[in-house]
N, C-alpha and C positions, 0 to 999 in steps of 0.2 A: 761695675758701677751699680749701686743699689737702686732698685726700682722705686720710683716716686709713688707715695701713697696718694690715691685720688682724694680730693676734698670731700668731706661728708655731704651727702645730698646729691652728688654728681651722678650721672648715669653709670660711670665705671664703678663708683662706690656702691651703688645699689645693686649692680650686677654681681659684685663679689658677695654681697650679703644674701642675694637670692640663691646663689650657688652654694654658699656655705651653711646657711640657716634658713630654709624655706619657711619655717615657723619662727618669726622673730620673738614670739612670746616664750619660747622654750628656754630653759636655763642653758647657758653656754657650756658650762663645765660641770661634770659630776662632782658632788661633794661640797659645792659652794652654797652658801645660804641663798635661798630663793626669795624674791620679792616680785609681786605681780607686775609685769612689765607695762600692761595697760594702765595700771594705777600710777606708775611712775610717770608715764607720758601725759596722762590726764592732769596730774598735779603740776607737772612742769608747764603745761599749757596755761593753767590757771595762774601760775606765778609770772609767766611771761606777759599775760594779759594785764596783770596788776603792776608789774615793775618794769617791763620792757626787756629786750634781749641783753642789753649792756649790763643792767643791774642783776640779771638772773645769773645764778651760780649753782654749782652742785652742792655747795654748803647750804645755801638757802633752801634748795630742794630737799636735802637730807633732813634739815630741821623740820620742814613741813611734813615729812613722812615719818618723823620720829625715828630716824635711822641714822646711818653714818655714811660718809662719802665713799668709804671703802666698799660698802655694799653696792652702791650705785656703779662703781667702776667694774664690778663683776658682771654688770649687764650692759654697760655702755663704756666706750673707750674714753669719752670726754664730753665736754659741753657741746662741741660741734656736732658730734654724732647724735646726741640726744635731741638737739634742736632740729636735726633733719627728720627725726621721727615725729616731733611736734608739728612741723609743717605738714607732713603726710597725714597726721591726725586731723588737722583742719580741713584738708582736702576731702576727707571722708565724711564730713558733716552733712553736706547737701544730700537730701534724699532723692535719688535718681532711679528708683526701682519702678516708677510708673510711666516712664517715657513712652513705652509701647502704646499706651492708651491715649496719647495726645493726637491731635487732629492731623498734623503734618510736620514737615521738617522746620518750618518757620516757627511754629509753636514750640517745638523741641528746643531750638536755639534760644528763644525768648525765655522759656521757663527755666532752663538750666542756667542761663546767664543771671537771672534774678536770684536764683537759689545760691549760686556761687558768690554773687555780690553780697548777699546777706551774711553768708558764712565769713567772708573776709572782713566785713564791717564789725563782726563780733570779736575779731582777733586782729586788730590793725597792726599790732607790733610784729606780727609774723610776715607782713608784706615785704620788707626788705629781704628776708630769707627766701621767700617765694620767688622774688625777682632775680635772685642770685644764681639759681640752678633750675634746670628743667625738672618739673615735678614728676619723677618716675618711680616713686615709692609704691608700695602695695596698694594704698588707697588711691593714689594718683593714677596708677595704671587702670585700676578697676573702674574709676569714674570715667576716664577717657574711653575705655572700651564700651561702657554703657551709652555714652553720648554718640560716639561714632556709629555704634551698632544701630541706634535708633534713627540716625540720619540716613544710613544706608537702607534700613527697612522702609523708610518713608520715600525712597526713590531717588535720593541724591546720589550722583556719581561719586565714586571713591575720592577722586582728586578734588572735587569741589567740596565734599564733606570735610576733607582734611583741612583745606584752606579756610572754610567757613568756621570750623571749630577753632583753628588757630587765631583767626582774626577776632572772633568774639571773645575768646579767652584773654587775649592781649588787651582788648578794650576794657574788659572787666577789671583786670589786675591794674592797669594803668590808671583808670578812672578812680578806683577805690584808693589806690596809693596817694593820688593827688588830693582827693577830697576827704579821706578819712585816715590816712596813714599817720605815723608818729609826728611827721613834720608838716602835716597839712595846716595851712593858715586858716584862721577863723576871722577874716577881715572884711566880710561883706559890707557892714555898715561903714567902716572906715574907707573902703574903696569907693562906695557910693558918694561919700562926702568929698573924697578926692576928685572924683569925676565932676561933681557939681562946681568945684572951684576952678576948673579948666577954662581957658579962653575960648568962648564960643566961635570966634573967628578962625581960630587955628584948628579946633576939633569939633566941627559942627556934626559930623556923622557919629562920633563917639558920644557926644552929649545926647543925641537923639535916641541912641540905643542904650544909654547908661542904665536906665531903670531895668530893662530886661537883662542886662549883663549882671546885675547885682541882686535882683529880687527873685529869680527862679531858684527853687529849692534843688538840692543835690539829687533828690529822688527823681524829680521831674527831668532834670538834665540828663541823668543816667538813662531813663526810659526813652527820651528823645533820641539820644545818640545811638542806643541799641536799635531803635526802630529804623533809623537811617541805614545802619549796617544790614539789617535783615531785608529791608526794602531793596537795597543795592544788590544783595545776593539773589533776590527774586528775579532781577533782570538777567542774571546769568543762567538761571534755571527756572523759567516761567512755570 
């Protein structure tokens, strides 16, 4: 029975690539025309930002690179594999080289969450891809190592550092997907108007809170929720 090929972006898929090609930018086979892999991925990310993952294709990418799809297939097995590298490219955007200079683990979590949030907001079309697989590509691993290393260096126990990192990361991804993802609704004014039309006798509490439910900016809401998370973690490790 033939072995099932793991889906692109999955831990098993990345493990195979780490073992077979530690340097993903190196040409795969001798004699084949080379094209800078970083340039391919950067261009693919730009096209995904502009058109979304469904409309993105290797034909579109080849045209943008003034190349041919055959050349792209010499570097990547297909669209799915290329998109896995695109997601990993996004994960490498936040600058996390200065975490050792932060005051404590609370500031480390807060700073990294904001930087991660900012990167995902710049590339909202990659959010469904990020949620589909655990991000363990080269950039994803390096960033995870930086954050966990900083949390440990600031005195957080390993088990709590792992749970804190996971909780905050899930919060960032989930919040960004809901507020800024491809399917994020932009219905604040309509929702406010809807609330105002409700029966006060049936929904007195909702009407009392309606203004705050619909007038707080997404940035304020993100910072508030993140603060609650970090404050809660402080109770576990004063």
